[in-house]
C-alpha positions as CSV (number, residue, x, y, z in Angstrom):
1,M,-36.5,-35.9,-40.5
2,V,-34.0,-33.2,-40.0
3,N,-30.4,-34.5,-40.4
4,I,-29.3,-33.8,-36.8
5,K,-25.7,-34.8,-37.4
6,R,-25.4,-32.4,-40.3
7,T,-27.0,-29.5,-38.4
8,V,-24.9,-29.9,-35.3
9,R,-21.7,-30.8,-37.3
10,K,-21.3,-27.1,-38.1
11,I,-20.3,-26.3,-34.6
12,C,-18.6,-29.5,-33.3
13,K,-16.9,-32.8,-34.1
14,W,-18.4,-36.0,-33.0
15,A,-16.6,-38.2,-30.5
16,F,-18.5,-41.2,-31.8
17,D,-19.8,-42.1,-35.2
18,W,-23.5,-42.2,-34.5
19,T,-26.2,-42.5,-37.1
20,D,-28.9,-39.9,-37.6
21,D,-31.4,-42.3,-36.2
22,E,-29.3,-42.8,-33.1
23,L,-29.0,-39.1,-32.6
24,A,-32.7,-38.4,-33.1
25,N,-33.5,-41.1,-30.6
26,A,-31.0,-39.7,-28.1
27,I,-32.7,-36.3,-28.3
28,E,-36.1,-37.8,-27.7
29,T,-35.2,-40.1,-24.9
30,K,-31.7,-39.1,-23.7
31,R,-29.3,-36.1,-23.8
32,L,-26.4,-35.0,-25.9
33,A,-23.3,-33.6,-24.2
34,V,-19.9,-32.3,-24.9
35,Y,-16.7,-32.9,-22.9
36,H,-15.0,-29.9,-21.3
37,N,-11.6,-31.6,-21.6
38,P,-11.8,-34.4,-24.1
39,K,-8.2,-35.6,-23.4
40,K,-9.3,-36.5,-19.9
41,Y,-11.6,-39.1,-21.4
42,D,-9.2,-40.2,-24.2
43,A,-11.5,-38.5,-26.8
44,K,-10.7,-36.1,-29.6
45,G,-11.7,-32.5,-29.7
46,E,-11.0,-29.0,-28.3
47,R,-11.3,-27.9,-24.8
48,F,-14.4,-26.1,-23.7
49,F,-15.9,-24.6,-20.5
50,D,-19.4,-23.8,-19.5
51,A,-20.8,-20.7,-17.7
52,E,-23.9,-22.0,-15.9
53,S,-26.7,-20.3,-13.9
54,D,-28.4,-22.3,-11.2
55,D,-30.4,-19.4,-10.0
56,K,-33.9,-20.8,-9.1
57,L,-35.5,-17.4,-9.8
58,F,-33.7,-17.0,-13.1
59,C,-32.6,-13.4,-12.3
60,I,-29.0,-14.1,-13.2
61,N,-30.0,-15.7,-16.5
62,N,-31.4,-12.3,-17.6
63,Y,-27.8,-11.1,-18.1
64,F,-26.6,-14.1,-20.2
65,M,-27.8,-12.9,-23.6
66,N,-26.7,-9.2,-23.3
67,C,-23.7,-9.1,-21.0
68,F,-21.6,-12.1,-22.1
69,P,-19.8,-12.6,-25.4
70,P,-22.3,-14.3,-27.8
71,T,-21.6,-18.0,-28.1
72,F,-23.2,-21.4,-28.3
73,T,-26.1,-21.1,-25.8
74,I,-28.2,-23.7,-24.1
75,G,-31.5,-23.1,-22.3
76,K,-34.8,-24.6,-21.2
77,S,-38.4,-23.8,-20.6
78,F,-39.7,-23.6,-17.0
79,N,-43.0,-22.8,-15.4
80,G,-44.2,-20.6,-18.2
81,L,-40.8,-19.0,-18.9
82,V,-39.9,-19.8,-22.4
83,N,-36.3,-20.4,-23.7
84,V,-34.4,-19.3,-20.6
85,P,-30.6,-19.3,-21.2
86,T,-28.9,-21.4,-18.6
87,H,-25.5,-22.4,-20.2
88,L,-23.0,-20.6,-22.3
89,I,-20.4,-22.8,-23.9
90,Y,-17.0,-21.3,-24.7
91,K,-13.9,-22.5,-26.4
92,C,-10.8,-22.4,-24.1
93,P,-7.7,-20.7,-25.6
94,K,-4.7,-22.9,-26.2
95,D,-2.3,-23.4,-23.2
96,V,-4.9,-21.9,-20.8
97,K,-6.1,-24.1,-18.0
98,P,-9.5,-22.9,-16.8
99,K,-10.3,-22.9,-13.1
100,Q,-13.5,-24.2,-11.7
101,Y,-15.7,-21.6,-10.0
102,A,-18.9,-21.7,-8.0
103,Y,-20.8,-19.3,-5.9
104,D,-23.2,-20.5,-3.2
105,D,-25.8,-18.3,-1.4
106,K,-26.4,-19.5,2.1
107,N,-30.2,-19.2,1.6
108,N,-30.6,-20.2,-2.0
109,G,-27.8,-22.6,-2.6
110,R,-25.7,-22.8,-5.7
111,M,-26.2,-19.7,-7.9
112,V,-23.6,-19.9,-10.7
113,E,-20.7,-22.2,-11.8
114,L,-17.9,-22.3,-14.3
115,L,-17.7,-25.9,-15.3
116,T,-14.3,-27.0,-16.7
117,S,-13.7,-30.7,-16.1
118,G,-16.9,-32.7,-16.8
119,V,-19.5,-32.6,-19.5
120,S,-22.2,-30.1,-20.5
121,V,-25.6,-31.3,-21.9
122,I,-26.3,-29.4,-25.0
123,D,-29.6,-30.9,-26.2
124,G,-32.3,-33.5,-25.5
125,L,-35.2,-33.8,-23.1
126,D,-35.5,-30.5,-21.3
127,R,-32.5,-28.8,-22.9
128,L,-32.8,-26.4,-25.9
129,I,-30.2,-24.9,-28.2
130,L,-31.0,-21.2,-28.1
131,R,-28.1,-19.9,-30.1
132,E,-26.6,-22.3,-32.5
133,I,-23.2,-20.8,-33.4
134,E,-19.7,-22.1,-33.0
135,P,-18.5,-21.6,-29.4
136,V,-16.3,-18.5,-29.3
137,E,-12.9,-18.5,-27.7
138,A,-12.9,-16.5,-24.4
139,D,-10.7,-16.0,-21.4
140,P,-12.1,-18.1,-18.5
141,K,-11.2,-15.4,-16.0
142,E,-13.3,-12.8,-17.9
143,I,-16.3,-15.1,-18.1
144,T,-15.9,-15.9,-14.3
145,L,-15.9,-12.1,-13.6
146,R,-19.0,-11.7,-15.7
147,L,-20.7,-14.5,-13.7
148,K,-19.8,-12.7,-10.5
149,L,-21.2,-9.4,-11.9
150,A,-24.5,-11.1,-13.0
151,T,-24.8,-12.6,-9.5
152,F,-24.3,-9.3,-7.8
153,F,-26.7,-7.3,-9.9
154,A,-29.4,-10.0,-9.5
155,E,-28.9,-9.8,-5.8
156,L,-29.1,-6.0,-5.9
157,E,-32.4,-5.8,-8.0
158,P,-35.0,-6.3,-5.2
159,H,-33.3,-3.7,-3.0
160,W,-33.1,-1.0,-5.7
161,P,-35.1,2.2,-5.2
162,K,-38.2,2.3,-7.2
163,E,-37.9,5.8,-8.6
164,E,-36.6,8.7,-6.5
165,G,-32.9,8.5,-5.5
166,R,-31.8,6.2,-8.2
167,N,-29.0,8.5,-9.4
168,S,-27.7,8.8,-5.8
169,A,-27.8,5.0,-5.5
170,H,-25.9,4.6,-8.8
171,F,-23.3,7.2,-7.6
172,L,-22.7,5.2,-4.4
173,L,-22.6,1.9,-6.4
174,A,-20.1,3.5,-8.8
175,G,-17.9,4.5,-6.0
176,A,-17.9,1.0,-4.6
177,F,-16.9,-0.5,-8.0
178,A,-14.1,2.1,-8.5
179,K,-12.7,1.8,-5.0
180,E,-13.1,-1.8,-4.1
181,T,-12.9,-3.8,-7.4
182,D,-10.8,-4.1,-10.5
183,V,-13.8,-4.5,-12.8
184,P,-13.1,-2.5,-16.0
185,L,-15.4,0.5,-16.5
186,E,-16.7,-0.7,-19.9
187,M,-17.7,-4.1,-18.4
188,V,-19.5,-2.3,-15.6
189,R,-21.3,-0.1,-18.1
190,E,-22.6,-3.2,-20.0
191,F,-24.2,-4.6,-16.8
192,V,-25.5,-1.3,-15.7
193,I,-27.3,-0.8,-19.0
194,K,-29.0,-4.2,-18.6
195,F,-29.7,-3.6,-14.9
196,C,-31.4,-0.3,-15.7
197,D,-33.6,-2.1,-18.3
198,L,-34.5,-4.8,-15.8
199,T,-35.4,-2.3,-13.1
200,D,-37.6,-0.4,-15.5
201,D,-35.5,2.7,-15.4
202,D,-36.3,5.8,-17.5
203,D,-34.5,5.5,-20.8
204,D,-33.9,9.3,-20.7
205,E,-31.9,8.9,-17.5
206,L,-29.5,6.2,-18.8
207,D,-26.8,8.7,-19.7
208,N,-27.0,10.2,-16.3
209,R,-26.7,6.8,-14.7
210,L,-23.6,5.9,-16.8
211,D,-22.0,9.3,-16.1
212,C,-21.9,8.4,-12.4
213,Y,-19.6,5.5,-13.1
214,E,-17.3,7.5,-15.4
215,R,-17.0,10.3,-12.8
216,Q,-16.3,7.9,-9.9
217,Y,-13.7,5.9,-11.8
218,E,-12.0,9.2,-12.8
219,A,-12.0,10.4,-9.2
220,F,-10.4,7.1,-8.0
221,E,-7.6,7.4,-10.6
222,K,-6.9,10.9,-9.3
223,G,-6.5,9.6,-5.7
224,E,-9.7,11.0,-4.4
225,E,-11.4,9.4,-1.4
226,L,-14.5,7.4,-2.3
227,T,-17.1,5.5,-0.3
228,G,-17.4,1.7,-0.6
229,I,-20.2,-0.9,-0.8
230,A,-20.8,-0.4,3.0
231,S,-22.1,3.1,2.4
232,L,-24.6,1.8,-0.1
233,A,-25.6,-1.1,2.2
234,M,-26.3,1.4,5.0
235,D,-28.3,3.8,2.9
236,Q,-32.0,4.0,3.2
237,L,-32.2,4.2,-0.6
238,V,-31.7,0.4,-0.6
239,G,-33.5,-0.2,2.7
240,G,-30.4,-0.2,4.9
241,T,-29.4,1.6,8.1
242,K,-26.2,1.8,10.0
243,L,-27.5,-0.7,12.6
244,N,-29.1,-3.0,10.0
245,P,-27.3,-2.7,6.7
246,V,-28.2,-4.7,3.6
247,I,-25.8,-7.6,3.2
248,F,-24.5,-7.9,-0.4
249,N,-22.5,-11.1,0.0
250,S,-22.0,-11.5,-3.7
251,F,-20.1,-8.2,-3.9
252,D,-17.3,-9.7,-1.9
253,E,-16.6,-12.0,-4.9
254,L,-15.8,-8.8,-6.9
255,K,-13.5,-7.1,-4.4
256,R,-9.9,-6.5,-5.3
257,I,-7.5,-9.2,-4.2
258,D,-3.8,-8.5,-3.5
259,K,-1.6,-9.8,-6.2
260,E,0.2,-12.0,-3.7
261,E,-3.1,-13.8,-3.0
262,E,-3.7,-14.4,-6.7
263,E,-0.4,-16.1,-7.3
264,E,-0.2,-19.9,-7.2
265,R,1.5,-21.1,-4.1
266,I,4.9,-22.7,-4.6
267,P,6.7,-24.5,-1.7
268,Y,9.5,-22.9,0.3
269,P,13.0,-24.0,-0.8
270,I,14.7,-26.6,1.3
271,I,18.4,-25.6,1.9
272,T,21.0,-27.3,4.0
273,S,23.5,-25.4,6.1
274,R,26.2,-26.5,3.7
275,E,24.3,-25.3,0.7
276,F,23.5,-22.0,2.5
277,T,27.3,-21.4,2.8
278,F,27.8,-21.2,-0.9
279,L,24.8,-19.1,-1.9
280,D,25.5,-15.7,-3.4
281,F,23.4,-13.3,-1.3
282,P,23.1,-9.5,-2.0
283,T,25.6,-7.6,0.1
284,V,24.4,-5.3,2.9
285,D,26.3,-2.1,2.6
286,Y,26.3,1.1,4.7
287,I,24.9,4.1,3.0
288,M,25.3,6.6,5.9
289,D,27.7,4.7,8.2
290,P,26.5,3.4,10.7
291,L,23.0,4.8,10.7
292,F,21.5,3.4,7.5
293,T,22.3,0.4,5.2
294,N,20.9,-0.4,1.8
295,K,18.7,-3.1,3.5
296,S,17.3,-1.2,6.4
297,T,14.0,0.2,7.9
298,N,14.6,3.1,10.2
299,Q,12.7,5.7,12.3
300,I,13.3,9.3,13.4
301,V,11.3,10.3,16.5
302,G,10.8,13.6,18.3
303,P,8.2,16.0,19.6
304,S,6.6,18.7,17.3
305,G,9.0,21.5,16.5
306,V,12.2,19.7,17.7
307,G,13.6,19.6,14.1
308,K,12.8,16.2,12.7
309,T,12.3,17.5,9.2
310,I,15.5,19.6,9.2
311,F,17.5,16.6,10.6
312,G,16.0,14.1,8.2
313,M,16.1,16.3,5.1
314,S,19.7,17.1,5.9
315,I,20.6,13.4,5.9
316,A,18.7,13.1,2.6
317,I,20.6,16.0,1.0
318,H,24.0,14.7,2.2
319,M,23.2,11.1,1.1
320,S,21.9,12.1,-2.3
321,S,25.1,14.2,-2.9
322,G,27.5,11.6,-1.5
323,L,28.6,13.9,1.4
324,D,29.4,13.0,5.0
325,F,27.0,14.3,7.6
326,L,28.4,15.2,11.1
327,H,30.6,12.2,12.1
328,Y,28.6,9.8,9.9
329,K,30.4,8.7,6.7
330,C,28.5,8.6,3.4
331,N,29.9,5.4,1.9
332,Q,27.9,5.6,-1.3
333,K,26.0,8.4,-3.1
334,T,22.3,7.3,-2.9
335,T,19.2,8.5,-4.8
336,C,16.7,9.7,-2.2
337,A,12.9,10.1,-2.3
338,Y,11.5,12.5,0.3
339,I,7.8,12.5,0.9
340,E,6.5,15.3,3.1
341,G,2.8,14.8,4.0
342,E,2.3,17.8,6.3
343,L,4.2,21.0,5.4
344,P,3.3,23.3,2.5
345,G,5.7,23.3,-0.4
346,A,7.0,26.8,0.4
347,D,8.0,25.7,3.9
348,I,9.8,22.6,2.6
349,L,11.7,24.8,0.1
350,S,12.7,27.2,2.9
351,R,14.1,24.4,5.1
352,R,15.9,22.8,2.2
353,D,17.6,26.1,1.4
354,S,18.6,26.7,5.0
355,I,20.2,23.3,5.2
356,S,22.0,23.8,1.9
357,S,23.3,27.2,2.6
358,N,26.5,26.2,4.5
359,L,27.2,23.4,2.0
360,Y,27.3,26.0,-0.8
361,D,29.4,28.4,1.3
362,T,32.0,25.7,1.9
363,N,32.1,24.7,-1.7
364,K,30.5,21.3,-1.2
365,I,28.9,19.9,-4.4
366,I,25.2,19.2,-4.0
367,D,23.4,17.1,-6.5
368,P,19.8,18.4,-6.6
369,D,18.9,16.0,-9.4
370,N,19.4,13.0,-7.2
371,L,17.0,14.1,-4.5
372,F,13.2,13.8,-5.2
373,I,10.7,15.7,-3.1
374,L,7.0,15.2,-3.1
375,S,4.5,17.3,-1.0
376,K,0.7,17.7,-0.7
377,D,1.0,20.9,-2.8
378,N,2.6,18.9,-5.6
379,L,-0.2,16.4,-5.6
380,E,-2.9,19.1,-5.6
381,M,-1.2,20.9,-8.4
382,A,-1.2,17.6,-10.4
383,G,-4.9,17.1,-9.9
384,F,-5.0,15.0,-6.7
385,K,-7.7,17.0,-5.0
386,Y,-7.3,15.3,-1.6
387,G,-3.5,14.9,-1.5
388,F,-2.0,11.7,-0.4
389,N,-3.9,8.4,-0.2
390,M,-3.4,7.1,3.4
391,I,-0.8,4.3,3.6
392,A,-2.7,2.7,6.4
393,V,-6.2,3.1,7.7
394,S,-7.4,2.1,11.2
395,R,-9.1,-1.3,11.0
396,N,-12.1,-2.6,12.9
397,M,-11.3,-6.2,13.1
398,S,-14.8,-7.5,12.3
399,D,-15.1,-9.6,9.1
400,T,-16.4,-6.8,7.0
401,E,-14.0,-4.1,8.1
402,A,-10.7,-5.9,8.5
403,K,-9.8,-4.9,4.9
404,D,-6.5,-3.2,4.2
405,Y,-7.8,0.1,2.9
406,G,-4.3,1.6,3.0
407,R,-3.0,-0.7,0.3
408,R,-3.7,1.7,-2.5
409,G,-1.8,4.5,-0.8
410,R,1.2,2.3,-0.5
411,E,0.9,1.2,-4.1
412,F,1.0,4.9,-5.1
413,I,4.3,5.3,-3.2
414,D,5.6,2.0,-4.7
415,D,4.8,3.3,-8.2
416,Y,6.5,6.6,-7.3
417,L,9.7,4.7,-6.2
418,Y,9.6,2.5,-9.4
419,G,9.3,5.7,-11.5
420,I,12.3,7.2,-9.8
421,E,14.3,4.0,-10.3
422,K,13.3,4.0,-14.0
423,K,14.4,7.7,-14.3
424,T,17.8,7.3,-12.5
425,G,18.6,3.6,-12.7
426,N,18.9,3.5,-8.9
427,K,16.6,2.2,-6.2
428,P,15.8,5.3,-4.0
429,F,16.1,5.5,-0.3
430,L,12.6,6.5,1.0
431,F,12.0,9.2,3.7
432,L,8.3,9.3,4.9
433,D,7.6,12.5,6.8
434,N,5.5,11.8,8.8
435,I,3.3,8.8,9.8
436,T,0.6,11.0,11.5
437,A,0.1,12.9,8.2
438,L,0.3,9.9,5.9
439,A,-1.7,7.3,7.8
440,D,-5.1,7.3,9.5
441,I,-4.5,4.7,12.2
442,D,-5.0,4.1,15.9
443,E,-1.2,4.2,16.7
444,N,-1.8,2.3,20.0
445,R,-3.0,-0.8,18.2
446,S,-0.3,-3.1,16.8
447,T,-2.6,-4.4,14.1
448,D,-2.9,-0.9,12.6
449,W,0.9,-0.7,12.3
450,T,1.2,-4.2,10.7
451,P,0.6,-3.2,7.1
452,I,3.1,-0.3,7.3
453,I,5.9,-2.2,8.9
454,H,5.5,-5.3,6.7
455,W,5.3,-3.1,3.6
456,L,8.5,-1.3,4.5
457,T,10.2,-4.6,5.5
458,R,9.3,-6.2,2.2
459,N,10.6,-3.2,0.3
460,K,13.9,-3.2,2.1
461,T,14.4,-6.8,1.0
462,K,13.9,-5.6,-2.6
463,G,16.5,-2.9,-2.0
464,Y,14.2,0.1,-1.2
465,S,15.4,1.1,2.3
466,S,13.5,3.7,4.2
467,C,13.2,6.0,7.2
468,F,9.9,7.2,8.5
469,F,9.2,10.1,10.9
470,H,7.0,9.8,14.0
471,H,6.0,11.9,17.0
472,A,7.2,11.2,20.5
473,N,5.0,10.3,23.4
474,K,5.2,12.0,26.9
475,D,8.2,9.8,27.8
476,G,10.1,10.9,24.7
477,K,9.8,7.5,23.0
478,S,8.1,6.7,19.7
479,S,4.3,7.2,20.2
480,G,2.0,4.3,20.0
481,S,2.4,0.5,20.0
482,S,6.0,-0.7,20.6
483,S,5.4,-3.6,18.2
484,K,6.6,-1.5,15.3
485,E,10.1,-1.2,16.9
486,R,10.8,-4.9,16.6
487,L,11.4,-4.9,12.8
488,L,13.3,-1.6,12.7
489,D,17.1,-1.4,12.4
490,T,17.7,2.1,13.8
491,T,15.5,4.5,15.9
492,I,16.9,8.0,16.3
493,L,15.3,10.0,19.1
494,L,15.5,13.8,19.0
495,E,14.8,15.4,22.4
496,E,14.2,19.0,23.3
497,L,16.9,20.6,25.4
498,G,16.0,21.7,28.8
499,A,16.7,25.1,30.4
500,D,20.0,23.8,31.8
501,T,21.1,22.7,28.3
502,T,19.8,25.0,25.7
503,F,22.1,27.1,23.6
504,N,19.7,30.0,23.1
505,M,20.6,30.3,19.5
506,P,19.6,33.5,17.6
507,G,17.4,33.5,14.5
508,D,14.3,31.5,13.6
509,K,15.8,29.0,11.1
510,N,17.8,26.9,13.5
511,M,17.4,23.8,15.6
512,E,18.9,22.3,18.8
513,C,18.3,18.9,20.3
514,R,19.7,15.9,22.1
515,V,20.3,12.9,19.9
516,T,19.9,9.4,21.4
517,F,19.3,5.9,20.0
518,D,16.4,3.8,21.1
519,K,17.5,1.0,18.7
520,A,20.8,0.6,17.0
521,R,20.9,-2.9,15.5
522,N,24.2,-2.4,13.6
523,F,26.1,-0.3,16.1
524,G,24.6,-0.8,19.5
525,G,27.1,-0.5,22.3
526,S,29.7,1.3,20.2
527,K,30.8,4.9,20.6
528,N,28.4,5.7,17.7
529,S,25.4,4.8,19.9
530,K,26.3,7.4,22.6
531,A,24.0,10.4,23.0
532,Y,25.2,13.9,21.9
533,L,23.9,17.4,21.6
534,L,23.3,18.9,18.1
535,T,22.7,22.3,16.8
536,M,22.2,23.9,13.3
537,D,22.2,27.7,13.0
538,Q,20.3,29.8,10.6
539,N,23.2,29.6,8.1
540,G,23.0,25.8,8.0
541,V,26.1,25.2,10.1
542,W,25.9,21.9,12.1
543,T,27.7,21.5,15.4
544,K,27.9,18.4,17.5
545,Y,28.6,18.6,21.3
546,P,29.1,16.0,24.0
547,D,26.0,15.2,26.0
548,L,26.5,17.8,28.7
549,K,24.7,20.5,30.6
550,Q,25.5,24.2,30.1
551,Q,27.4,24.2,33.4
552,D,29.7,21.6,32.0
553,F,30.5,23.7,29.0
554,I,31.3,26.6,31.3
555,L,33.5,24.4,33.4
556,I,35.4,23.3,30.3
557,D,35.8,26.9,29.2
558,L,37.1,28.0,32.6
559,W,39.4,25.0,32.8
560,K,41.0,25.4,29.4
561,K,40.7,29.1,28.6
562,D,41.2,30.6,32.1
563,G,43.3,27.9,33.6
564,I,41.1,27.6,36.7
565,R,41.8,24.1,38.0
566,T,40.6,23.8,41.6
567,V,37.1,23.4,43.0
568,D,37.5,26.3,45.4
569,E,38.5,28.6,42.6
570,L,35.8,27.4,40.2
571,A,33.2,27.7,42.9
572,K,34.1,31.5,43.2
573,C,33.3,32.1,39.5
574,K,30.0,33.9,39.1
575,E,29.1,31.8,36.1
576,I,29.1,28.6,38.2
577,T,25.9,27.8,40.0
578,L,26.8,24.4,41.2
579,A,27.6,23.5,44.8
580,K,31.1,22.4,45.6
581,G,30.0,18.8,46.2
582,T,28.4,18.7,42.8
583,L,31.4,20.4,41.2
584,Y,33.6,17.4,42.2
585,T,31.2,15.0,40.4
586,H,31.0,17.1,37.2
587,I,34.8,17.5,37.0
588,K,35.3,13.7,37.5
589,T,32.7,13.1,34.7
590,L,34.5,15.5,32.3
591,K,37.8,13.9,33.1
592,D,36.4,10.4,32.5
593,M,35.1,11.7,29.1
594,K,38.6,13.0,28.4
595,L,37.2,16.5,27.9
596,I,39.6,17.9,30.5
597,S,42.8,16.6,32.1
598,N,45.3,17.7,34.8
599,K,47.8,17.5,32.0
600,D,46.0,20.1,29.9
601,P,48.5,23.0,29.2
602,M,47.9,26.3,31.0
603,P,46.2,28.7,28.6
604,T,48.1,31.3,26.7
605,K,46.9,34.2,24.6
606,E,46.9,31.9,21.6
607,T,44.6,29.3,23.2
608,E,41.4,28.9,21.2
609,D,38.0,28.8,22.8
610,F,36.5,25.3,23.2
């Protein structure tokens, strides 16, 4: 008789001191098992876990011997199938607590399990030891991922095209793996090689099949747009259509999960009002007082061509150089990141130079190393063929399409901000110009705005404040759902000037607009929230005016420069087009605004123009 205890002793320690006869009898009439967690049963020994296939068709089992790390393997014979591997026993690394995993198919029941807290039968009755080696140490997460891959490829097999179109099908599948999962390329390759063998693929085509995956993974790293599993599911290659796609439920197990979802939940802290008083919170400080703080999310809104980019970039240049802008005080020099998703790089450069011109002429010190600019041209020159990844994508709220496909685009920007912080030591203030160019959403749906606003709000809590640019609707307000306004701190509206207000400025590198505030959380109701007119000429000179019509400016000029103080005299001036009754109203308004007064001195030759 074979000494069973001596044979098996090579790979394990016995929890009980059985004799050879007892073991032989056990194998004949009972079963031998190992504890996953011996301590749980007050037994000695190391911790193990078991990757098990319960697939009734044994398709998943086909991947066990080739696509998993070789280890102690259990199997059985079934209906003419000889030595089918069903269990892979692994040693658990020290200080690692494996998590139980199971996948159930709604039609076929339990498919796979990762067993971590019971026992695994290793011999006896219908069980066979197929690979008698010491269990190898393995990461439970990796083995779980391999179980998921085996399950998916087994589900995919019956739908795979017989001959023609296989390379196209592999290309679509590779795009799905690259775009929607975090499965490493080398692991995918292992399973694809076995999958090609099981689907009787031509050995001469294997390199072409694997090349599909390498190319798609490279394309994804470069930021190129790829199709997901839905495209494969709707393709006739696998028997699907747009109206009746093939449902690959097991692929959902492989899809990328947000890091927040992977983290173990910890309870919210319980803090009394007294304790709250003595907590040391980060201070909220003004950067450009009172528009932006170091903990704010903001918006600049205006119609096309009004000058949003010139206005926003000017703020960025002044903030990054520690310079006051108009009547706004720059309290602290701030590193800025300006992302322009629409304009060519040459146009951005031209606008930047126009803005900077007057600063250089007036001997202001600009810090060009503290302002970072990124355009589509920069990305394309760096190998990103399709430019920016969208930071949000319109979501059909059905179960299969309610995924946040803009997450990767936001991660690209987060990594960009972290890179700037690493380079400068400062958390940069982010300018996003503009939402229409950087997101593919239905702006009228609040759910499409949710990922953007929550992302920017989370970032401001971390110290990355921001200001995004958006187009105005026909009423001059921010276009789309108003839900986005609720979490904003400041919304600056830039309005086109009408014919009765325009300054008719010369040149083509200038702007003029009316500035109002649709939201001013930190300064609402103060003098800083009042509307005003603003111009910048082609030399970069900014001028701020009261919120008046052109006739008001003429009235002020006549009053101060020419000393004309009565309605009758003013009405006779050819420059005035207002009726007498209207003149009274305008003069009263100008007096209330303290722009003119009966006490104003009569002009002399030295009196300056207004």
